[in-house]
N, C-alpha and C positions, 0 to 999 in steps of 0.2 A: 424450514420453511421450505415450499416447492414452488418452482415459479414457471410457467410456459413462457420458455424459453428459443425453441425452434433448435437446439443443439443435434446438427447432426453425425459428424465423429468424435468429434473431441471437445469437453472444455479447455480451453487453455487458459490459465492466468500469466499475466506479463508481468515479471518484476522489472523493470529497467534499473538497472545498475549504470550511471554517469559521470565518471571520475570528471573533476575537474579541478584547476588552479588556479585560483583566482589572483592578474595584473593589472600595476597599473592604476590606481584612484580608486578600486575597486570594482573596476568594468572586469566581469567574466574573459578568462584569454580564448580565443578565434584561435589558438593552435594548441598541441597534446591529444592525448589517447584516449577514446571513450566507447565504453561497451555497455553493451544492453542482456540483460536477460531474460530468459522468458521463463514459466514452472509448467509444464505439461503437465494437467494434473492426468490427464487419459492411458499414457502412455509408462508416465512417472517418472520423466527425462528433464536436466534443464537445456534451456536453448542458448545457444552462447552467440551475440550478434555485436559486428564494431557497428561505431556511430561515425557519423560527418562530424564533427564541431562547427562547420558553417554551416553546410545545409540542413542536417538532423538528419538524410537517410541514414537507413540502417542495412547493415550484409550478415546474411548468415555465417558464419563459423561453423560450424557444431550442437553438439549434443552429448553431453555424459548423464549416465543413469542415475535415479536419486534414488527416494527410496518407496514405495506406496502413497499415488493421490498427492504431488508434494501442493502443499493448500497457503500458503505466503513463503516471503523473504524477505530479509533486511541487509543492508552490509557496512560494517564499522564506518565512524567517518573517515580514515585514516585507509579507506582500499583494500582492507589485506582481506578479508573473510566475506562470500557468500552461507550465509544460514539462514536452510531451507529446511521449515518444518513438515511431514507428513501424516499427514489425514488419518490413511489408511493401515497405514503403519507403527502410527506411536512414537514417532521419534523424529532426531532434529538430525542432519545431512548440513555437514560443514565443509565449503570447498575452497584452499586456499587459490589466490588470485592471481596468475600472471598477470602485472600490466605493460607486461611491451605485447604480447599477443591478448587476452582478454582472457585466453582458454584458462579454465578450471581443473581444480585437484584435488580428489577428496581427502581434509589431513585423516590421521593417520590415529585409531583408537573413536574412530566414531561409526556408524550413527550412534546420538545418544537418548535414552529414553525419555519419553515425555510423560502426561497426562493423556487420556485418551483424548482422539479427533482434533491436533492440536490444528491451527486454525490463525494467527496470526504472530507478527513476531516485533517484537520492541528493542528499541539500542540509545539510550541512554545517552548523554553525550561523553561524559566520563569514563568509556566504551568497556567501563569493566564489566557490565553484565548486559547480561540476553536474556529476557522475559517472553515467554510463549503462551500464551492464551489457548485454555483445551478446554474447544466448547463439550464435547461429551462427558468429561469430570465436572466443568464449570470451576475448574482450577487453572492456577497458571504455574508454570514450572519455571522456577528462578536459577540460574546458571549465572558462572562465576567465566567467564574469558580467559583460559591461559596463557595471557601473553604472546610470543609470538607462535606459538605453535596453533592455537584456535581452537584447541580440544574444550569443551565442555565441562565445568564441574559442576555437579547439583550443590546447591549452597544449601545447607541445615536446615532443617523447616517446613520442606519445599519437596511436592505443590503447595502453595498457600488457595485458603477454601476461597472465591468470592460471596462470602455474608454478602445475603439480602439480594444476590440476584442471581436468575437463574435462566439459562441456556445465552451464553457468553457467548459474543459474535466477535466486535470487533474491538478497538482498546485505541489509546494514546498514551502518549507521557506528555507532560508540559517540558518547556523547556529548562527549565533547573535539573527533571532528571527527580523532582520530590513528591511528582502526583500523577496519579494514572486513573479515566476513564476509561468505560469500558459497555459496551453496549449490551442489549438482550434483545433477538427478537419475536422472544415469546411474549416478552410480559411492556413490551412499550415504553421502557427505561433505560439509562446510561446511571451508573455508580461510581462512586468515587472513592480513591483507595490512598493510604500513604505509602509511600514507598522510600525507606530506608537505604539511602546513594551507601555504607556502610557494609550492609550485611546484606542487600536487598532482599529482605522481608517485607510484606504485603499487608495493611491493615485497612480495617475500613475506614475513612473518616467520619465523625460525627453527624454533621447532613452528608450522605454520602448516594443520596436515590434520587432521581429528577427524570419527570416522567417525560416522556419523546412519543405522541401521539405518533402513529402511522409506520412504522418498523421501523424505530430505527437501524441507519449503517453502521457507511463508516465515518470515525470521529477526527478531524483535526486540530493541531492545535496551533494556533499562528505561532508564528517566530517570534514576536515580542513576547510570547507567554501571557498575552491579556486577555487573548479569546477562544474562547473553544468553539470547530462549529460541528454539528451531528448532522449525516445526511438521512430523509426519510421520503420514504413516499407523499410527503405532503409536504416539500418544499427544504429548506435547508433551515436547521434550527442553530441561532446562535445564541450564546453565552459571554458574560463578564466573569474573569479567572480573578479570586482575590488572588492574589500572590502571595500574601503571609500563609491562610488555611487553606488553598485549593476548593476554598466553595463556590457553586456558579448560579448568577445572577442575569438571567432573560433577558437580552438586547430587544428594544421597542421594536418592531416591526418584523419580529419571527414569527412563522416559518419565512423566510422570504424566497422567490417565486423558481420552481427546479420540480414540479411535478414528478415523483418515479425517482428523484436523483437515490443512487445505494452509492457511487461510489465518490470523491472528494481529496483533492488536493492543494497544499497551498505553494505556489512559485516563492521560490526565494525570499527574494524579501518584503514580501509579507502583501504585495500591492493586489496582488488578485489571488482570487479560487478557481481550478475547475470541475464541474461537476457534471455525471458518467449517469445517464438515465437509464434505467431497464427499458426504455419506449425508444432508446437507440438516439439520442439525443443531447448533444454536449454545450455544456454551459458555458460561459467565460463572465464570472462576474470580479469587479472589484472592490477592493475592501476600502471603506471609510477608516482611516488611520485615528480616527480621534475616537468614535464611538463601537467602533467593529461591523455598523452597518453595511448588506450587502447590494449594488446595483448591476443590473444582467449589462453585459457592454455588447453592443450589435446585436445578434439576429442568432440565435440556437444552429451550430450543427450538429449535420445526425449523420449516422454511418450507414441507417438501411437496417441492419443488426443490432441487437442486445449490444448492450454494452457488457465488460467482464470487469475492466480494471483500467485506468490511464496510472501515467506520470509526466511530470513538469520534468525537464531538462533544469541545472542550472543555473545558465543565462535568463531562463523565464521565455524564453524566445518561442520553445517547442512543447507539443505534448502528444503524447501518446498514449492511443487508446488498442486495447481489443474488443473484440468481440467473441459472440457462444457459440456461432458459425461455422467458424474457416481458420488456419495455421497462419494467419497475417496482422500487423499492425499498421493501424492508421495513423499519420503523423501529421500534425496540422500546426504553422507558424503565430506566433500569437502577431497580428498586426495592431501597435498603439492604436488605442479609440474604437476601432475597428471590430473587433471579434476574431474567429478562428478563420484561417484557410488553407487548406489542403496545400502540402510541400508536394513540385512535381517528385512524380513514381512510386504515387503510396498510393495505395497500401505494401506492404512490403512480408514477402514472406519469412515464416519462425523455423522452418524448419524446410529440409533437403521435399524435395516434390510438393508443398502445398496446394492444402485443394483453395481454388480463389472462392473470394468472397460474393462475385456471381453463379457460383456452381449450385446447383441444383442438391439441394439435401440428401446423401445416398439412402438413411433411414427412416426419413421424415419427423417429424416431432418426436420430442425426447424433453423430458422435463430434469429443470434444470436444479440440484440441490449442493450442498458443501460436498457430500461424496464422490462428486464427477467434477469441479471445479469451486477453487476460488478468484477472491483479488484482497494481490493487498501489492503495494509499491516502494521503494524508499530510492532516492536519490541519493547520492554522496559528488567530494568533487572529483575535478576532471586532472589525470597524468598529465605532465609534462616526461 
């Protein structure tokens, strides 16, 4: 799929990594080290940034090389490794994270070959496997993570074909890691799969396909594992998940407001979702924890540029947004019952000498395709 989004120099994908340790009555700690990572699809690098845990502000630390066109990323829950699939070189880069400095070091033996056009990474809570969705070859590469080394070892039978689905785009695992859901832009549907937590094998569910009109994008599974949400040009589609079978049932009122939403993320408590639209609008949704319905809070926030990706920090207070026309990150603070408000100093540069969001595009209108950029965000706890 191609979207006219006015990219000028680079398509940037932010992958926010925020490490957090919970303390005292389940409240997020205000101290500790936090880092953000941004994959830069145009030049094949990953930017490293520190995050102020109190204000959410970002500070550029440097870059490291990845593969060709890094398109997504994920971090294990322990915060040890960053996994970056490279859509242009058809492999996965793995970096060890220094918890004291946030600096990244490539693990020995990498990068690991994947299928064609890897475009999403899934990490189950067990941290035993990493699953990479390959868009061009329409399959999933399953890797076992090599303990303390972080080296990926492809499991027997991998890659697994995404039977009944063409044009695989984004994906999500349920909270148990037993079920996976994959969206297709070319067929306006999502497909459901059973995932074997012992072998890493993927197989289609009996009721495996669900129609989602108007180009489904990011899929988010609620932290409770009871609901799934799918971003689309027509709004946000909501489903109840059968915890025993993995099947989906549409929720009344769906789709919920949010035209053009392509990116969707849940904050850790599950009380709120944040949606980012290609029309440069950010929506904050309150989640009905009984039936899974959504309600827009406050007015939508705008950044005046087409949104590329988003993340929410572990406290649920800060929202990080990138767009397709500069090397910067917009940061918003969630205000109780009111919506989102930009923090002081926003937007922040993600590379040295980043071009301003207000600067005139150097090369004029350009087409945004997954070959030049992608979108994926992952969030993990904070370091002490």
